[in-house]
C-alpha positions as CSV (number, residue, x, y, z in Angstrom):
1,M,-1.5,-24.8,-38.7
2,K,-2.8,-21.3,-39.5
3,R,-5.6,-21.7,-37.0
4,I,-3.1,-22.6,-34.3
5,L,-0.9,-19.7,-35.2
6,C,-3.9,-17.3,-35.2
7,F,-5.1,-18.7,-31.8
8,G,-1.6,-18.2,-30.4
9,L,-1.5,-14.6,-31.6
10,L,-4.9,-14.0,-30.1
11,V,-3.9,-15.4,-26.7
12,S,-0.7,-13.4,-26.8
13,S,-2.5,-10.2,-27.6
14,C,-5.1,-10.8,-24.9
15,T,-2.3,-11.5,-22.3
16,F,-0.5,-8.4,-23.4
17,A,-3.6,-6.3,-23.1
18,A,-4.3,-7.8,-19.6
19,A,-0.7,-7.1,-18.5
20,Q,-1.1,-3.5,-19.7
21,K,-4.2,-3.1,-17.7
22,I,-2.4,-4.4,-14.6
23,I,0.4,-1.9,-15.0
24,R,-1.9,1.0,-15.5
25,T,-3.7,0.4,-12.1
26,P,-3.4,4.0,-10.7
27,L,-1.6,4.6,-7.4
28,P,-3.5,6.8,-5.0
29,T,-2.5,10.4,-5.1
30,G,-0.8,12.1,-2.1
31,E,-4.1,14.0,-1.6
32,E,-6.1,10.8,-1.4
33,I,-3.7,9.3,1.1
34,T,-3.8,12.5,3.2
35,K,-7.6,12.4,3.3
36,A,-7.5,8.8,4.3
37,A,-4.9,9.6,7.0
38,E,-7.1,12.4,8.4
39,M,-10.0,10.0,8.7
40,A,-8.0,7.2,10.3
41,M,-8.2,6.7,14.0
42,L,-4.8,5.9,15.4
43,N,-4.5,3.4,18.4
44,H,-1.9,5.2,20.5
45,R,-2.2,2.6,23.2
46,A,-0.8,0.0,20.8
47,S,2.2,2.2,19.7
48,V,5.6,0.5,19.9
49,T,9.0,2.3,19.9
50,A,12.4,0.7,19.2
51,E,15.7,2.5,19.8
52,K,19.3,1.5,19.0
53,D,22.5,3.5,18.4
54,G,20.6,6.8,18.3
55,K,18.1,5.5,15.8
56,K,14.5,5.5,16.9
57,V,11.3,4.2,15.2
58,T,7.8,4.4,16.6
59,V,5.0,2.5,14.9
60,T,1.4,3.4,15.7
61,P,-1.3,1.3,14.1
62,V,-4.9,2.4,13.3
63,D,-7.9,1.2,15.3
64,S,-8.5,-2.1,13.3
65,T,-12.1,-2.4,14.6
66,K,-13.0,0.3,12.0
67,T,-12.0,-2.1,9.1
68,K,-15.3,-3.9,8.4
69,T,-14.2,-6.4,5.8
70,S,-11.0,-7.5,4.1
71,Q,-12.4,-6.1,0.8
72,N,-12.3,-2.6,2.4
73,L,-8.7,-3.1,3.3
74,E,-7.9,-4.5,-0.3
75,K,-9.4,-1.3,-1.8
76,G,-6.9,0.7,0.2
77,Q,-6.6,2.1,3.7
78,V,-4.2,3.7,6.1
79,V,-3.0,1.1,8.5
80,G,-0.6,3.1,10.6
81,L,1.9,5.8,11.2
82,I,5.7,5.4,11.4
83,D,7.8,8.1,13.1
84,V,11.6,7.8,12.4
85,E,14.6,9.6,13.8
86,G,18.2,9.2,13.0
87,I,17.9,6.6,10.2
88,P,20.3,7.6,7.4
89,E,18.1,6.3,4.6
90,L,15.0,8.3,5.7
91,P,14.5,11.9,6.6
92,N,13.4,12.4,10.2
93,G,9.6,12.6,10.3
94,K,6.3,10.8,10.2
95,Y,5.2,8.5,7.4
96,V,1.6,7.4,6.8
97,V,1.4,3.7,5.8
98,F,-1.3,3.1,3.2
99,V,-1.8,-0.5,1.9
100,R,-4.0,-1.9,-0.9
101,K,-4.2,-5.0,-3.0
102,S,-3.8,-4.6,-6.7
103,A,-3.6,-7.3,-9.4
104,G,-3.6,-9.9,-6.6
105,R,-0.5,-8.4,-4.8
106,W,-0.3,-6.2,-1.7
107,Q,1.3,-2.8,-1.9
108,A,2.4,-0.5,0.8
109,I,2.8,3.1,0.0
110,F,4.5,5.6,2.4
């Protein structure tokens, strides 16, 4: 019985330690995202704009031919630029879209 209890505590401790490691995965800094955005090549021919009731959103993707492998994308890359006007929840302006995969889940950072 003591062995089972000790094993259970050991597994719980390892699981907790692994969970802490996942939580501590650092997000990229604003400076890192800015550098990535400066290097990204936007594909303006693929831009799409939608307007309704004075609200306007333009999405411009990056040139996806520059992404060599899915592992590069998982490490984190700029995938596009969103330009918004008149949307109450967001200040007017341009937002860089940075995505990465962390702990098996995709994250988008604006």
